[in-house]
C-alpha positions in Angstrom: 0.0 0.0 0.0 1.3 3.5 -0.9 2.1 5.7 2.1 -0.5 8.5 2.8 1.9 11.3 2.0 2.6 10.1 -1.5 -0.8 11.6 -2.6 -1.6 14.4 -0.2 -2.8 16.9 -2.7 -5.9 16.4 -5.0 -7.6 18.3 -7.6 -11.5 18.2 -7.4 -14.3 20.0 -9.1 -14.7 22.2 -6.0 -11.0 23.1 -5.6 -7.7 21.7 -4.5 -7.8 19.5 -1.4 -4.7 19.4 0.8 -4.0 17.1 3.6 -3.1 19.2 6.6 0.3 18.0 7.6 0.3 20.2 10.7 -1.8 17.6 12.6 -0.7 14.4 10.8 -0.6 11.5 11.7 -2.8 12.2 14.7 -5.4 13.8 12.5 -6.3 13.2 8.9 -7.9 16.5 7.9 -8.2 17.9 4.4 -8.2 21.6 3.7 -10.2 22.6 0.7 -8.8 25.5 -1.3 -11.4 27.1 -3.7 -9.1 29.7 -5.2 -5.5 30.1 -6.2 -5.1 32.6 -3.3 -6.3 30.0 -0.8 -3.7 27.5 -2.2 -1.0 30.1 -1.8 -2.1 30.7 1.9 -2.1 27.0 2.6 1.5 26.6 1.3 2.6 29.7 3.2 1.0 28.6 6.4 2.7 25.2 6.3 -0.6 23.2 5.6 1.5 21.1 3.2 5.3 20.5 3.4 8.2 18.7 1.8 7.1 17.9 -1.8 3.5 18.8 -1.1 3.8 22.4 -2.1 5.1 21.4 -5.5 1.8 19.5 -6.2 -0.3 22.2 -4.5 1.1 24.7 -6.9 0.5 22.5 -9.9 -3.2 22.1 -9.1 -3.4 25.7 -7.8 -2.4 26.9 -11.3 -5.3 24.8 -12.6 -7.6 26.7 -10.4 -6.1 30.0 -11.8 -7.0 28.7 -15.3 -10.6 28.1 -14.0 -10.7 31.7 -12.7 -9.6 32.9 -16.1 -12.6 31.3 -17.9 -14.1 33.7 -20.5 -11.1 35.9 -20.7 -9.3 36.5 -24.0 -6.2 34.3 -24.3 -3.6 37.0 -23.7 -5.5 38.1 -20.5 -5.9 34.5 -19.3 -2.2 33.9 -19.7 -1.4 37.1 -17.8 -3.7 36.0 -15.0 -1.8 32.7 -14.7 1.5 34.4 -14.7 0.3 36.6 -11.8 -0.9 33.5 -10.1 2.5 31.8 -10.5 4.3 34.8 -9.1 2.0 34.6 -6.0 2.6 30.9 -5.5 6.3 31.0 -6.0 6.6 33.8 -3.4 5.1 31.6 -0.7 8.2 29.4 -0.1 11.0 31.1 -2.2 13.9 28.8 -1.2 12.7 25.6 -2.9 12.8 26.1 -6.7 10.4 23.2 -7.4 7.6 25.7 -7.0 9.0 27.7 -9.9 9.2 24.5 -11.9 5.6 23.7 -11.2 4.5 27.0 -12.4 6.6 26.7 -15.5 5.1 23.3 -16.2 1.5 24.6 -16.2 2.4 27.8 -18.2 4.1 25.6 -20.9 0.8 23.6 -21.2 -1.2 26.8 -21.4 0.9 28.6 -24.0 1.0 25.4 -26.1 -2.8 25.4 -25.9 -3.1 29.0 -26.9 -0.8 28.7 -29.8 -2.9 25.8 -31.0 -6.1 27.8 -30.6 -7.3 25.3 -27.7 -8.9 26.0 -24.3 -6.5 27.6 -21.7 -8.1 25.5 -18.9 -7.3 22.3 -20.7 -3.8 23.3 -21.4 -3.3 24.1 -17.7 -4.6 20.7 -16.8 -2.3 19.1 -19.4 0.7 21.0 -18.1 -0.2 20.1 -14.4 -0.5 16.4 -15.3 2.8 16.4 -17.2 4.5 18.2 -14.2 3.0 15.6 -11.8 4.3 12.7 -14.0 7.7 14.2 -14.6 8.3 14.8 -10.8 7.2 11.3 -9.9 9.3 9.8 -12.7 12.5 11.7 -11.7 11.8 10.9 -8.1 11.8 7.2 -8.9 15.1 7.5 -10.7 16.6 9.6 -7.9 15.4 6.9 -5.3 16.9 4.1 -7.4 20.2 5.9 -7.8 20.3 6.6 -4.0 19.5 3.2 -2.9 22.4 1.7 -4.9 24.7 3.8 -2.6 23.3 2.6 0.6 24.7 -0.3 2.5 23.2 -3.8 2.2 22.5 -3.8 6.0 23.1 -0.6 7.8 21.7 2.5 9.6 20.8 5.8 8.0 20.4 9.2 9.7 18.0 11.7 8.1 16.7 15.0 8.8 13.2 16.5 7.8 12.7 14.3 4.8 9.4 12.9 3.6 7.5 12.1 0.5 8.6 10.7 -2.9 12.4 11.1 -2.4 12.0 9.1 0.8 9.5 6.6 -0.3 11.1 5.9 -3.7 14.5 5.4 -2.0 13.1 3.0 0.6 11.2 1.1 -2.1 14.2 0.7 -4.2 16.3 -0.5 -1.3 13.6 -3.1 -0.3 13.3 -4.3 -3.9 17.2 -4.9 -3.7 16.8 -6.9 -0.5 18.7 -4.2 1.6 18.1 -4.2 5.3 18.1 -0.6 6.4 17.4 1.1 9.8 16.6 4.8 10.1 17.3 7.3 12.7 15.0 10.3 12.3 15.6 13.8 13.9 12.3 15.2 15.1 12.9 18.5 13.3 11.7 21.4 15.3 9.6 23.4 15.3 7.0 21.6 13.1 8.3 18.1 14.1 8.2 17.0 10.4 10.8 14.3 11.2 8.7 12.9 14.0 5.3 13.2 12.3 6.0 12.8 8.6 9.3 11.0 8.0 9.2 8.6 10.8 5.4 7.9 10.3 6.1 7.3 6.5 9.0 4.9 7.2 6.9 3.0 9.7 4.2 2.7 7.2 6.7 1.0 4.8 7.8 -1.5 7.4 11.2 0.1 8.2 12.9 -0.1 11.5 12.7 3.5 12.7 14.1 5.3 15.7 13.3 8.9 16.6 15.9 11.2 18.2 15.7 14.9 19.2 17.5 17.3 17.0 20.2 17.8 19.7 21.1 14.1 19.6 22.4 14.0 16.0 26.1 14.5 16.7 26.1 12.1 19.6 24.5 9.4 17.4 27.1 10.1 14.6 29.8 9.8 17.1 28.5 6.5 18.5 29.4 4.6 15.3 25.8 3.4 14.9 25.2 5.3 11.7 26.7 4.3 8.3 25.4 7.3 6.3 23.8 10.7 6.7 21.1 11.1 4.0 18.9 14.0 3.3 16.9 15.6 0.6 17.9 19.1 -0.6 15.5 21.9 -1.3 18.2 23.2 -3.6 21.7 22.4 -4.7 23.8 25.2 -6.2 26.2 24.6 -9.1 29.1 25.1 -6.9 27.9 22.3 -4.6 26.2 24.1 -1.6 23.2 22.1 -0.2 20.3 24.2 0.9 17.9 22.2 3.2 15.9 22.4 6.3 17.7 24.2 9.1 19.7 21.7 11.1 21.2 20.0 8.1 24.4 22.0 8.4 25.1 20.8 12.0 24.5 17.3 11.0 26.8 17.5 8.0 29.6 19.0 10.0 29.3 16.4 12.7 29.1 13.6 10.1 32.4 15.0 8.5 34.0 15.1 12.0 33.2 11.4 12.6 33.9 10.1 9.1 30.3 9.4 8.1 29.5 10.2 4.5 26.8 12.8 3.7 24.6 12.1 0.7 22.3 14.9 -0.4 19.4 14.1 -2.8 18.1 16.5 -5.4 16.5 15.9 -8.8 19.0 18.3 -10.4 21.4 21.0 -9.4 20.0 24.5 -10.0 21.5 26.3 -13.1 19.9 29.5 -11.9 21.9 29.3 -8.6 25.6 29.4 -9.4 26.4 30.0 -5.8 24.7 30.0 -2.4 24.4 33.8 -2.7 21.8 33.2 -5.4 19.4 31.3 -3.1 17.0 33.3 -1.1 16.7 31.8 2.4 13.2 32.0 3.9 12.9 33.4 7.3 9.7 32.4 9.0 8.1 34.3 12.0 10.2 33.8 15.0 6.9 33.2 16.8 6.7 29.8 15.3 9.8 28.7 17.3 8.0 29.5 20.5 5.3 26.8 19.9 5.3 23.1 19.5 2.1 21.4 18.2 0.1 24.5 19.1 1.5 24.7 22.6 3.6 27.7 23.7 7.0 26.6 25.0 8.5 30.0 26.1 7.1 33.0 28.0 6.1 36.1 26.1 9.3 37.7 27.4 11.3 35.6 25.0 11.4 36.2 21.2 12.2 33.5 18.6 14.4 33.4 15.5 13.6 31.1 12.6 15.6 30.8 9.5 13.8 27.9 7.8 16.8 26.7 5.8 20.5 26.5 6.1 23.4 26.1 3.7 25.9 23.3 3.9 29.2 24.2 2.1 30.5 21.5 -0.4 33.5 20.5 1.9 31.0 18.8 4.1 29.0 17.0 1.3 30.3 13.7 0.2 28.0 13.1 -2.7 25.0 14.9 -4.4 22.7 12.2 -5.8 20.5 13.2 -8.8 18.0 11.4 -11.0 21.1 10.8 -13.2 23.1 9.3 -10.5 25.8 10.6 -8.0 28.1 13.5 -8.5 30.8 14.9 -6.5 29.8 18.5 -5.3 32.6 20.0 -7.4 31.5 18.1 -10.5 27.8 19.2 -10.8 28.3 20.8 -14.1 28.8 17.3 -15.5 25.0 16.8 -14.9 24.2 19.2 -17.7 27.1 18.0 -19.8 25.5 14.6 -19.6 22.3 16.2 -20.6 23.8 17.5 -23.8 25.3 14.2 -24.6 22.0 12.4 -24.1 20.3 15.0 -26.4 23.0 14.4 -29.0 
């Protein structure tokens, strides 16, 4: 049976339905977004996380096309472009939102060029974007699984959805026996509620640790590899991921544990880390856990949602075309040219 989080965003006649991950797995509540603005609000408010925002943006763009019914093609396209800007701005660090918007706009523009319906073009673009993301995630998972030990322990941080499920599924097909340590991932506890739950659904031996235990577990010799997803990888090998990744990578380096970072492709629009906007969320979020305040009102919070791991702490960047050393990421696109030829 496929894990719940593998299909947590759905398009329906009455809008986009998004599984509210803020209460998962204790609650299975779906939030209905009737407009593209409501989809943007749901993404911004962390209703959906990990790869969920990518799919929310795909189907949110279809809602934008519905909103543009009756408009001349040029005005309809302009409406979708504005909707795309709104959606991308919700979580600017992960460039998958931009790719989701681009997929739908490509479908729309193709439909306009052919004299076809804008809404149908948006739906075709969204379906193509959905299929492409899933296909590339399967390739990424298979490439990652090949690098994992036959029988060993993996430490991960704030990692859920298709990168996770496809890697585990590929490892299981290969007969590998993996155990996972999951950090809880404050302040939203994605590791505890999403990653660990998904691994347990898949029958994986799973142990939860607090964020502060990562270095100690790496020092203990119990862990064979540190493995995380990446929200973005720059062309010079910097890994941008959930805040806390940097500390784990530094500790892994200190104790001789390889760090593998997963991303479908390095970002050609981000030559260096300076080209990646780091989202800062309201500090108030750090002062709460699962809706309960954990510090007095005399204390303020600070919440950079992502951190940047320099390439010297990254062993391998795994892509949908296989592994690359962090200083050889340009080869990913050289391989693309070779394949095209």
